[in-house]
C-alpha positions as CSV (number, residue, x, y, z in Angstrom):
1,M,83.3,166.9,-122.0
2,T,80.7,169.0,-120.7
3,T,79.7,167.2,-116.9
4,A,76.6,168.0,-114.9
5,I,78.9,169.7,-112.4
6,D,80.3,171.9,-114.7
7,R,76.1,172.9,-116.0
8,K,75.1,173.6,-112.6
9,L,77.9,175.6,-111.9
10,E,76.9,177.6,-115.0
11,E,73.4,177.7,-114.2
12,L,75.0,179.8,-110.6
13,G,77.5,181.7,-112.7
14,L,80.4,180.2,-111.1
15,S,83.4,178.5,-112.1
16,L,86.1,176.0,-110.6
17,P,89.4,177.6,-109.7
18,E,92.7,175.7,-110.5
19,A,92.9,173.5,-107.5
20,A,95.6,175.0,-105.3
21,A,99.0,173.9,-104.1
22,P,99.7,173.0,-100.7
23,V,101.6,175.7,-98.6
24,A,103.2,173.2,-95.7
25,A,104.1,169.4,-95.6
26,Y,100.9,168.2,-96.3
27,V,98.6,166.6,-99.4
28,P,95.6,168.4,-100.7
29,A,93.8,165.0,-101.0
30,V,94.2,161.2,-99.4
31,E,92.1,158.6,-100.7
32,A,91.2,155.4,-98.3
33,A,89.0,152.8,-97.9
34,G,86.3,154.7,-100.2
35,L,87.1,157.8,-98.9
36,L,88.5,161.2,-100.3
37,H,89.9,163.2,-97.5
38,I,90.1,166.7,-98.4
39,S,92.7,169.2,-96.8
40,G,91.1,172.3,-95.6
41,Q,90.6,175.3,-98.6
42,L,91.1,178.8,-98.0
43,P,89.0,181.5,-100.1
44,F,89.8,183.1,-102.9
45,K,88.3,185.6,-104.8
46,D,89.4,187.1,-108.1
47,G,92.7,185.5,-107.2
48,A,92.9,187.2,-104.1
49,L,92.8,185.4,-100.2
50,M,89.5,186.5,-98.5
51,T,90.6,187.8,-95.3
52,G,89.3,188.7,-92.0
53,R,87.6,188.0,-88.2
54,L,83.4,187.4,-88.5
55,G,81.9,189.8,-86.1
56,D,85.0,192.3,-86.7
57,G,84.8,193.8,-89.5
58,R,83.6,191.5,-92.1
59,D,80.4,190.5,-92.0
60,L,77.8,187.5,-92.7
61,E,77.4,187.9,-96.2
62,F,81.4,188.2,-96.2
63,G,81.6,184.7,-94.3
64,A,78.8,183.0,-96.5
65,E,80.6,184.2,-99.6
66,A,84.1,182.7,-98.4
67,A,82.7,179.5,-97.1
68,Q,81.1,179.3,-100.8
69,R,84.8,179.9,-102.1
70,C,86.4,177.3,-99.8
71,A,83.6,174.8,-101.2
72,L,84.3,175.9,-105.0
73,M,87.9,175.4,-103.6
74,L,87.3,171.5,-102.6
75,V,85.1,170.7,-105.6
76,A,88.5,171.6,-107.5
77,Q,90.3,169.6,-105.4
78,I,88.1,166.3,-105.6
79,K,88.1,166.7,-109.4
80,K,91.9,167.0,-109.5
81,A,92.5,163.7,-107.1
82,L,89.6,162.0,-109.4
83,D,91.5,162.5,-112.2
84,G,88.9,165.0,-113.3
85,D,85.3,162.5,-112.9
86,L,83.3,163.8,-110.8
87,S,80.9,160.7,-111.5
88,R,83.2,159.0,-108.7
89,V,81.8,161.5,-105.7
90,V,78.7,158.9,-104.9
91,R,78.4,161.2,-101.3
92,I,79.8,164.7,-99.5
93,V,80.0,163.1,-96.0
94,K,81.2,165.8,-93.9
95,L,82.0,169.0,-93.8
96,G,84.3,170.8,-91.4
97,V,84.1,174.9,-91.4
98,F,87.1,177.2,-89.5
99,V,85.5,180.6,-89.2
100,N,87.9,183.3,-88.0
101,S,85.8,184.5,-85.6
102,A,85.4,187.8,-82.8
103,T,84.4,186.3,-79.4
104,D,81.3,187.2,-79.5
105,F,80.4,186.3,-83.1
106,T,77.9,183.2,-82.6
107,D,76.4,182.8,-86.7
108,Q,79.3,180.1,-87.3
109,P,76.5,177.8,-88.7
110,K,75.0,180.2,-91.0
111,V,78.6,181.0,-92.7
112,A,78.9,177.7,-92.7
113,N,75.4,177.5,-95.2
114,G,77.8,179.0,-97.8
115,A,79.6,176.1,-98.5
116,S,76.8,173.4,-97.3
117,E,74.0,174.9,-100.1
118,L,76.9,175.0,-102.6
119,M,77.3,171.2,-102.4
120,Q,74.1,170.4,-102.7
121,A,73.3,172.4,-105.4
122,L,76.1,170.8,-107.1
123,F,75.6,167.6,-105.6
124,G,71.6,167.1,-105.2
125,E,70.7,164.9,-102.2
126,D,74.2,163.5,-102.8
127,G,75.5,166.8,-101.4
128,R,74.0,166.6,-98.2
129,H,75.9,165.9,-95.9
130,A,76.9,166.2,-91.8
131,R,78.9,169.3,-90.7
132,S,81.0,170.9,-88.2
133,A,81.0,175.1,-87.8
134,V,83.5,175.8,-85.2
135,G,84.9,179.7,-84.5
136,V,88.5,180.1,-84.2
137,P,90.1,183.1,-83.3
138,T,92.8,183.1,-86.4
139,L,93.9,180.9,-89.9
140,P,96.2,180.5,-92.0
141,L,97.1,183.5,-93.8
142,G,94.7,185.6,-92.3
143,A,91.9,183.7,-93.8
144,A,88.2,184.1,-93.1
145,V,86.8,180.8,-93.7
146,E,88.6,177.2,-93.8
147,V,87.2,174.5,-95.2
148,D,87.6,170.4,-95.4
149,A,85.6,167.5,-96.5
150,I,85.4,163.9,-96.2
151,V,83.8,162.5,-99.6
152,A,82.5,158.9,-100.1
153,V,83.8,157.9,-104.0
154,R,83.5,154.6,-106.0
């Protein structure tokens, strides 16, 4: 069954990846008290992890695309956790965006917009959310960006 989210993804020329399996001792999603907490997701493009440090070999455009790819993986994880029923999403409450950054790179909010803008494009007003965007010296597997989420569900 094609959903509104599927149609929006198609309009944007995007598709959801397969929800990634955890690579350590955690679960991808936990639902509690009407909130779905999604573990940090990494950016994959054409099956390869998007790696590197923003401001040191990787530019803002690359970072924003990596954040968008993380958001796609978040939606894949949300869909899997909700047994395929994205209509259960009430609101994207918060995104936490971690950017692998050189010490003088200060455009983390612009990188994070790659994820935020996709959530708004897919979920409309319900996709508008609170957010943190922080620079870190390294991320797992050398990823350029990692994004986690809190989602209100019914």
